C-alpha positions as CSV (number, residue, x, y, z in Angstrom):
1,M,0.0,0.0,0.0
2,L,1.0,3.6,-0.4
3,G,2.3,4.8,3.0
4,Y,1.0,8.1,4.4
5,I,1.4,9.8,7.7
6,S,-1.3,12.2,8.6
7,S,-0.4,15.4,10.5
8,T,-3.9,15.6,12.0
9,R,-3.8,12.1,13.6
10,K,-3.6,12.1,17.4
11,K,-4.0,8.5,18.4
12,S,-3.0,5.0,17.6
13,C,-5.4,2.8,15.6
14,K,-8.0,0.9,17.5
15,Q,-6.5,-2.5,16.8
16,C,-3.1,-1.5,18.2
17,V,-4.7,0.0,21.2
18,K,-6.7,-3.1,21.9
19,A,-3.6,-5.3,21.5
20,K,-1.5,-2.8,23.5
21,R,1.0,-2.7,20.7
22,R,3.0,0.3,19.2
23,C,1.2,1.7,16.1
24,D,3.4,3.2,13.3
25,L,0.4,5.5,12.4
26,G,0.4,4.5,8.8
27,Y,-2.5,5.4,6.5
28,P,-4.8,3.9,5.2
29,C,-3.7,1.2,7.6
30,C,-0.7,0.7,9.9
31,K,1.9,-1.8,9.2
32,R,0.7,-4.2,11.9
33,C,-2.9,-4.2,10.7
34,F,-1.7,-4.5,7.1
35,S,0.4,-7.6,7.9
36,K,-2.4,-9.2,9.9
37,S,-5.3,-8.2,7.6
38,L,-6.9,-6.4,10.5
39,D,-9.6,-3.7,10.2
40,C,-7.5,-0.6,10.8
41,A,-9.3,2.6,11.9
42,Y,-8.3,5.8,13.6
43,P,-10.6,7.6,16.1
44,N,-9.9,11.1,14.8
45,A,-10.5,13.7,12.0
46,A,-11.7,12.7,8.6
47,V,-9.1,11.6,6.0
48,R,-10.3,14.1,3.5
49,E,-9.2,17.0,5.7
50,A,-5.8,15.5,6.6
51,E,-2.5,16.9,5.3
52,V,-0.3,14.1,4.4
53,V,3.3,13.3,3.8
54,I,4.7,10.3,2.0
55,R,7.0,7.9,3.9
56,Q,10.5,7.6,2.7
57,Q,9.9,3.9,1.9
58,T,6.6,2.4,0.9
59,P,5.9,-1.2,1.9
60,D,4.5,-2.4,-1.3
61,L,5.0,-0.1,-4.3
62,A,8.3,1.5,-5.1
63,P,8.3,5.2,-6.2
64,F,9.0,5.9,-9.9
65,T,12.4,7.1,-9.0
66,H,13.4,3.5,-8.3
67,I,12.4,2.4,-11.8
68,G,14.1,3.3,-15.0
69,D,12.1,3.9,-18.1
70,H,14.4,1.6,-20.0
71,D,13.9,-1.2,-17.5
72,L,10.1,-1.0,-17.8
73,L,10.2,-0.9,-21.6
74,S,12.7,-3.7,-21.9
75,G,10.7,-5.9,-19.5
76,L,13.1,-6.0,-16.6
77,Q,11.3,-6.6,-13.3
78,P,11.2,-3.4,-11.2
79,T,12.9,-3.7,-7.8
80,Q,11.4,-3.2,-4.4
81,T,7.8,-3.9,-5.5
82,E,5.2,-6.5,-4.6
83,P,2.3,-7.7,-6.7
84,F,-1.1,-6.0,-6.7
85,G,-2.5,-8.3,-4.0
86,P,-5.8,-8.3,-2.0
87,A,-4.1,-6.3,0.8
88,L,-3.8,-3.3,-1.5
89,L,-7.6,-3.2,-1.6
90,H,-7.8,-2.6,2.1
91,V,-9.8,0.6,3.0
92,S,-10.3,1.8,6.5
93,D,-13.9,1.5,7.7
94,S,-15.5,5.0,7.7
95,S,-18.2,3.8,10.1
96,S,-15.8,3.1,12.9
97,G,-14.2,5.8,15.0
98,S,-15.5,9.3,15.3
99,G,-15.5,10.0,11.5
100,S,-15.7,13.6,10.4
101,G,-15.3,16.4,12.8
102,P,-18.1,18.8,13.8
103,E,-17.3,21.3,11.0
104,D,-17.6,18.6,8.4
105,E,-20.9,17.4,9.8
106,E,-22.3,20.9,9.5
107,N,-21.3,21.0,5.8
108,V,-22.5,17.6,4.8
109,V,-25.4,17.7,2.4
110,R,-28.4,15.7,3.6
111,E,-30.1,15.5,0.2
112,S,-29.8,12.3,-1.8
113,G,-26.7,11.8,-3.9
114,P,-25.2,9.2,-6.2
115,P,-24.5,5.8,-4.6
116,G,-21.3,5.8,-2.6
117,Y,-20.8,9.6,-2.6
118,V,-21.2,12.4,-0.1
119,G,-21.9,16.1,-0.8
120,Y,-20.1,19.0,1.0
121,R,-21.4,22.5,0.9
122,G,-18.7,25.1,0.2
123,G,-15.7,22.8,0.7
124,R,-12.2,23.9,1.5
125,D,-12.0,26.3,-1.4
126,G,-15.0,28.4,-0.4
127,G,-17.9,28.7,-2.8
128,V,-20.6,29.1,-0.1
129,G,-23.8,27.5,-1.2
130,Q,-22.2,25.3,-3.9
131,V,-22.2,21.6,-3.4
132,F,-19.2,19.5,-4.3
133,W,-19.6,15.7,-4.6
134,T,-16.7,13.4,-3.7
135,R,-16.4,9.7,-3.1
136,S,-17.1,8.4,0.5
137,Q,-15.3,5.3,1.7
138,E,-16.2,2.2,-0.2
139,P,-18.1,-0.4,1.7
140,R,-15.8,-2.9,3.3
141,V,-16.1,-5.6,0.7
142,S,-12.9,-7.4,2.0
143,R,-14.0,-7.8,5.6
144,Q,-16.8,-10.2,4.7
145,L,-14.5,-12.1,2.4
146,L,-11.6,-12.7,4.9
147,P,-12.8,-16.2,5.9
148,K,-13.1,-17.3,2.3
149,I,-10.2,-18.6,0.3
150,W,-10.1,-17.6,-3.3
151,A,-7.7,-19.8,-5.1
152,P,-6.5,-19.5,-8.8
153,S,-9.0,-21.2,-11.1
154,W,-8.6,-23.4,-14.2
155,L,-10.7,-22.4,-17.2
156,N,-11.6,-24.6,-20.2
157,E,-10.7,-23.7,-23.7
158,E,-14.2,-22.3,-24.5
159,Q,-14.1,-20.0,-21.5
160,V,-10.7,-18.6,-22.5
161,L,-11.9,-18.1,-26.0
162,F,-15.0,-16.2,-24.8
163,M,-12.9,-14.0,-22.6
164,V,-10.4,-13.2,-25.4
165,S,-13.2,-12.4,-27.9
166,R,-15.0,-10.1,-25.6
167,L,-11.9,-8.3,-24.5
168,R,-10.8,-7.8,-28.1
169,S,-14.2,-6.3,-28.9
170,F,-13.3,-3.3,-26.6
171,V,-10.9,-1.9,-29.2
172,P,-13.3,-1.4,-32.0
173,T,-15.9,-0.2,-29.6
174,L,-13.5,2.5,-28.4
175,A,-12.6,3.5,-32.0
176,F,-16.2,3.7,-33.2
177,T,-17.9,5.2,-30.1
178,G,-15.2,6.9,-28.0
179,S,-16.3,4.7,-25.1
180,S,-16.0,1.0,-23.9
181,P,-17.3,-1.1,-21.0
182,F,-14.7,0.6,-18.8
183,I,-14.8,4.1,-20.2
184,H,-18.1,5.8,-19.8
185,S,-19.4,7.7,-22.8
186,H,-19.7,10.9,-20.7
187,L,-16.3,10.5,-19.0
188,Y,-14.5,12.7,-21.5
189,K,-17.5,14.6,-22.9
190,S,-16.1,18.1,-22.1
191,T,-12.3,17.5,-22.0
192,Q,-10.2,14.7,-23.4
193,P,-6.8,13.9,-21.8
194,A,-4.1,13.3,-24.4
195,A,-3.7,9.7,-23.3
196,F,-7.4,9.0,-24.2
197,Q,-7.1,10.8,-27.5
198,D,-4.0,8.8,-28.4
199,S,-5.5,5.4,-27.4
200,M,-8.7,6.1,-29.4
201,A,-6.6,7.2,-32.5
202,L,-4.4,4.1,-32.3
203,S,-7.5,1.9,-31.9
204,A,-8.8,3.2,-35.2
205,L,-5.4,2.7,-36.8
206,Y,-5.4,-0.9,-35.5
207,L,-8.8,-1.5,-37.3
208,A,-7.2,-0.4,-40.5
209,R,-4.0,-2.4,-39.9
210,T,-2.2,-3.9,-42.9
211,K,1.1,-5.6,-43.3
212,Q,2.5,-2.3,-44.6
213,N,1.4,-0.1,-41.6
214,T,1.8,-2.6,-38.8
215,G,5.3,-1.2,-38.0
216,V,3.9,2.3,-37.7
217,L,1.2,1.1,-35.3
218,I,3.8,-0.8,-33.1
219,N,6.2,2.1,-33.0
220,S,3.4,4.6,-32.2
221,I,2.2,2.5,-29.3
222,N,5.8,2.2,-27.9
223,Q,6.3,5.9,-28.2
224,K,3.0,6.7,-26.5
225,I,3.9,4.4,-23.6
226,D,7.3,6.1,-23.4
227,G,5.5,9.4,-23.1
228,L,3.2,8.1,-20.4
229,I,6.1,7.0,-18.3
230,A,7.9,10.3,-18.8
231,N,4.9,12.3,-17.5
232,S,3.8,9.9,-14.8
233,R,5.3,11.9,-11.9
234,S,3.0,14.9,-12.6
235,W,-0.3,13.1,-13.2
236,T,-3.5,14.3,-11.7
237,L,-5.9,11.6,-10.6
238,Q,-7.9,12.1,-13.8
239,E,-4.7,11.9,-15.9
240,H,-3.7,8.8,-14.0
241,L,-7.0,7.1,-14.9
242,A,-6.7,8.0,-18.6
243,A,-3.1,6.7,-18.6
244,V,-4.2,3.3,-17.2
245,Q,-7.1,3.1,-19.6
246,A,-4.7,3.9,-22.5
247,L,-2.3,1.2,-21.4
248,V,-5.1,-1.3,-21.0
249,T,-6.1,-0.6,-24.6
250,Y,-2.6,-1.0,-25.9
251,Q,-2.3,-4.3,-24.0
252,L,-5.6,-5.5,-25.5
253,I,-4.2,-4.7,-29.0
254,R,-0.8,-6.3,-28.5
255,L,-1.5,-9.3,-26.3
256,L,-4.5,-10.6,-28.0
257,D,-3.3,-10.3,-31.6
258,G,-0.5,-12.8,-32.2
259,D,0.0,-11.7,-35.8
260,M,1.6,-8.4,-34.7
261,G,4.5,-10.3,-33.2
262,V,4.8,-8.1,-30.0
263,Q,3.1,-10.3,-27.4
264,A,6.4,-10.9,-25.6
265,T,7.1,-7.2,-25.2
266,A,3.5,-6.5,-24.1
267,A,3.6,-9.5,-21.6
268,R,6.6,-7.9,-19.9
269,Q,4.8,-4.6,-19.6
270,N,1.9,-6.3,-17.7
271,R,4.0,-5.5,-14.7
272,L,3.9,-1.8,-15.5
273,L,0.1,-2.0,-15.9
274,E,-0.2,-3.8,-12.6
275,M,1.8,-1.2,-10.8
276,W,0.0,1.8,-12.3
277,T,-3.4,0.2,-11.5
278,A,-2.5,-0.4,-7.9
279,Q,-1.4,3.2,-7.5
280,L,-4.5,4.5,-9.2
281,W,-6.7,2.4,-6.8
282,K,-4.9,3.8,-3.7
283,R,-4.9,7.4,-5.0
284,S,-8.6,7.3,-5.5
285,F,-9.0,7.1,-1.7
286,A,-6.1,9.1,-0.6
287,D,-6.6,12.0,-3.1
288,P,-10.4,12.0,-4.0
289,V,-11.7,14.4,-6.7
290,A,-14.7,16.7,-5.9
291,F,-17.3,17.2,-8.5
292,S,-20.0,19.9,-8.8
293,K,-22.6,17.3,-9.9
294,P,-23.5,13.8,-8.6
295,W,-23.6,12.6,-12.2
296,D,-20.1,13.6,-12.9
297,A,-18.9,12.0,-9.7
298,W,-20.6,8.7,-10.4
299,V,-19.4,8.5,-14.0
300,F,-15.7,9.2,-13.0
301,Y,-15.6,6.7,-10.1
302,E,-17.6,4.0,-11.8
303,S,-15.2,4.3,-14.8
304,L,-12.3,4.1,-12.4
305,R,-13.7,0.9,-10.7
306,R,-14.3,-0.7,-14.0
307,T,-10.8,0.2,-15.2
308,V,-9.2,-1.4,-12.2
309,M,-11.4,-4.5,-12.7
310,I,-10.6,-4.8,-16.4
311,S,-6.9,-4.3,-15.8
312,V,-6.7,-7.2,-13.4
313,F,-9.2,-9.3,-15.5
314,L,-7.0,-8.8,-18.6
315,R,-3.9,-10.0,-16.8
316,G,-5.9,-13.0,-15.5
317,G,-7.1,-13.7,-19.0
318,W,-3.5,-13.6,-20.3
319,S,-2.5,-16.0,-17.6
320,A,-5.3,-18.4,-18.6
321,L,-4.3,-18.0,-22.3
322,T,-0.6,-18.8,-21.7
323,Q,-0.8,-21.3,-18.8
324,D,-3.3,-23.8,-20.0
325,G,-6.3,-22.2,-18.5
326,L,-4.8,-21.1,-15.1
327,C,-6.3,-17.7,-14.1
328,D,-3.8,-16.5,-11.4
329,Q,-5.6,-13.3,-10.6
330,V,-8.7,-14.8,-8.9
331,P,-7.6,-13.8,-5.3
332,V,-7.4,-10.2,-6.4
333,L,-10.5,-10.2,-8.6
334,A,-12.7,-11.7,-5.9
335,R,-12.2,-8.7,-3.6
336,L,-12.6,-5.9,-6.2
337,P,-15.9,-3.9,-5.8
338,M,-18.4,-3.5,-8.6
339,S,-21.8,-1.7,-8.8
340,K,-24.9,-3.8,-8.3
341,G,-27.1,-3.9,-11.3
342,H,-26.2,-2.1,-14.5
343,G,-28.9,0.5,-15.1
344,F,-27.0,3.6,-14.2
345,W,-24.2,2.9,-16.8
346,D,-26.6,3.2,-19.7
347,M,-28.7,6.1,-18.3
348,E,-28.5,9.7,-19.4
349,E,-28.0,12.5,-16.8
350,E,-31.6,13.5,-16.5
351,E,-32.8,9.9,-15.9
352,F,-29.9,9.4,-13.5
353,E,-31.0,12.3,-11.4
354,R,-34.6,11.1,-11.2
355,Q,-33.4,7.7,-10.1
356,L,-31.4,9.3,-7.2
357,I,-34.6,10.5,-5.5
358,G,-34.8,8.4,-2.4
359,A,-31.9,6.2,-3.3
360,D,-29.7,4.8,-0.6
361,G,-26.1,4.6,-1.6
362,R,-24.9,2.5,1.3
363,D,-25.5,-0.8,-0.3
364,Q,-24.8,-0.2,-4.0
365,L,-21.5,-2.0,-4.3
366,I,-20.7,-5.7,-4.1
367,A,-17.4,-7.7,-4.2
368,Y,-16.8,-9.5,-7.5
369,G,-16.5,-12.7,-5.6
370,D,-19.9,-12.3,-3.9
371,F,-21.5,-11.2,-7.2
372,S,-20.4,-14.4,-8.8
373,L,-21.7,-16.5,-5.9
374,E,-25.1,-14.9,-6.2
375,W,-25.5,-16.2,-9.8
376,I,-27.8,-19.2,-9.9
377,P,-27.3,-21.5,-12.9
378,G,-30.4,-21.2,-15.1
379,D,-31.1,-17.6,-14.2
380,D,-32.2,-15.3,-17.1
381,L,-29.1,-14.1,-19.0
382,N,-31.0,-11.1,-20.3
383,K,-30.8,-9.5,-16.9
384,L,-27.0,-9.3,-17.3
385,S,-25.1,-6.6,-19.0
386,E,-22.3,-7.6,-21.4
387,Y,-19.8,-6.4,-18.8
388,Q,-21.4,-8.6,-16.0
389,R,-21.6,-11.6,-18.3
390,L,-17.9,-11.2,-19.2
391,L,-17.0,-11.2,-15.5
392,L,-19.3,-14.2,-14.7
393,A,-18.3,-16.5,-17.6
394,P,-14.8,-17.5,-16.1
395,C,-15.9,-17.9,-12.5
396,R,-19.4,-19.5,-13.0
397,G,-19.0,-21.0,-16.5
398,A,-18.3,-24.4,-15.2
399,Q,-21.8,-24.4,-13.5
400,D,-23.6,-22.6,-16.3
401,T,-22.1,-23.0,-19.7
402,R,-24.7,-20.6,-21.2
403,L,-22.6,-17.8,-19.9
404,Y,-19.9,-18.4,-22.5
405,L,-21.6,-20.6,-25.1
406,D,-24.8,-18.7,-25.9
407,G,-24.1,-16.0,-28.6
408,M,-20.5,-17.0,-29.2
């Protein structure tokens, strides 16, 4: 996890106090709670108001200064890093402890908002009377999963082919529509980051690929990845999201098309995708973005959740494709959160706002593992979105072959 020390924190976490152990005061969880998978929570001011400084050494992800651009591009394993494991998904429970201070409570908007978000009137930058929407803490999906053991799974050939065909379809979808199952159609409606524009343009070039222009496509992708690495130290959260989405798109193109002859290079860069994705996930909690409208907040963070999911899912699919069906990302995937249902994703803003009236956002997320267990073989496939069906086919396809056979 990314290690932070909050200047507003006054006390040790509750688990260390209970065990009478010294707490290193790490955020979002201390080292002891992290190593023991405990529910780490501090009884003090809200995280969103804390000023933070980064520890000199992070336990799980090395800063970019430790990783040379050449090493990443040549496929050398970065040093002082650990895989994107389930522990990185740990988020302190916002319901424990004292939560927000009195001033925050006075500014909290009591009207309904998008699922999983909280509105603050005014905010730290003034703007009296204006409401800013930012993400509240995700429900603790990992706590209920701790007793369960999610082992890597073996997929049959038809399941792997289904995954590959569906993942490959994301590229033409992006080229033709400017969106995909992990990039909402309204995410970049007003402004488009350069990484998004580049990935969309190269997706279009890929659809027009010939033997003569394949070299141009490959070199262009390599140069765009070089540029992402060079600018990574100055990314905002929005730019970080666009960069991960772009790298996912480049990996979809290169990993799943053997005719291009660059699968080995792309496979080595899965490590870069893993690292950027883990950092994006942690930043989304440590450095949340405030939006003026609930719609904008939901679109951004739902796209972020789906981007993290597809990033891990793609690497799991590549593992299954190259290791005789072994999907080694199951322990991570099982703990990732996803939205219940799929109605909001296809709504326009006006309908979204109507649906918010009386909505309770406290129970709108579910762990991928729990989502898969809720599927009953024989259920109506029409109630699933294409995104949900893609996620269910690998984990429940053995019990319900319709998930990957119908419509192939």
